[in-house]
C-alpha positions as CSV (number, residue, x, y, z in Angstrom):
1,M,-12.5,16.9,2.1
2,D,-8.9,17.2,3.3
3,L,-7.1,14.0,2.3
4,R,-3.7,15.1,3.6
5,P,-4.1,13.2,7.0
6,L,-5.0,10.0,5.1
7,A,-2.0,10.5,2.7
8,E,0.3,11.0,5.6
9,Q,-1.0,7.9,7.3
10,I,-0.5,5.8,4.2
11,F,3.0,7.1,3.6
12,S,3.9,6.7,7.2
13,G,2.6,3.1,7.1
14,V,4.7,2.3,4.0
15,L,7.7,3.9,5.6
16,E,7.3,1.9,8.8
17,I,7.1,-1.4,6.9
18,S,9.9,-0.7,4.4
19,R,12.3,1.7,5.9
20,D,15.8,1.4,4.5
21,G,18.2,4.0,6.0
22,K,17.0,7.4,4.9
23,G,14.3,6.2,2.6
24,V,12.2,3.1,1.7
25,S,13.2,0.1,-0.3
26,R,11.3,-3.0,-1.4
27,S,12.9,-5.8,-3.4
28,A,10.5,-7.1,-6.0
29,Y,8.5,-10.2,-4.9
30,G,10.0,-10.0,-1.5
31,D,8.5,-10.2,2.0
32,I,8.6,-6.5,2.5
33,E,6.9,-5.8,-0.8
34,T,4.2,-8.3,0.1
35,R,3.6,-6.6,3.5
36,V,3.4,-3.2,1.9
37,I,0.8,-4.4,-0.7
38,E,-1.2,-6.0,2.1
39,F,-1.2,-2.8,4.1
40,L,-2.3,-0.8,1.0
41,E,-5.1,-3.3,0.3
42,E,-6.3,-3.2,3.9
43,T,-6.3,0.6,3.8
44,A,-8.2,0.6,0.5
45,R,-10.9,-1.7,1.9
46,R,-11.4,0.5,4.9
47,F,-12.4,3.2,2.4
48,N,-14.7,0.9,0.4
49,L,-12.3,0.6,-2.5
50,H,-12.3,-2.7,-4.4
51,T,-9.0,-4.4,-4.9
52,Y,-8.1,-7.4,-7.1
53,R,-5.1,-8.9,-8.8
54,D,-4.8,-8.9,-12.5
55,A,-3.4,-11.7,-14.7
56,A,0.2,-10.5,-13.9
57,E,-0.6,-10.4,-10.2
58,N,-0.5,-6.5,-10.1
59,V,-2.9,-5.1,-7.5
60,V,-5.6,-2.9,-8.9
61,F,-7.5,-0.5,-6.8
62,E,-11.0,0.7,-7.9
63,L,-13.9,2.8,-6.6
64,N,-16.9,0.6,-6.0
């Protein structure tokens, strides 16, 4: 299975949300970081990955 197109889609999505000049930047606990995490969670669910938040509010991605 060629995962390159999926990886490119994910990186492009993150770049679109958090572009900062020539790269990407997300202030911790800010709106942009929240939007990126939501994008990653939505993408994970499309591929039947389980996501949850641990006690420290880190997002964990797991295979079902």
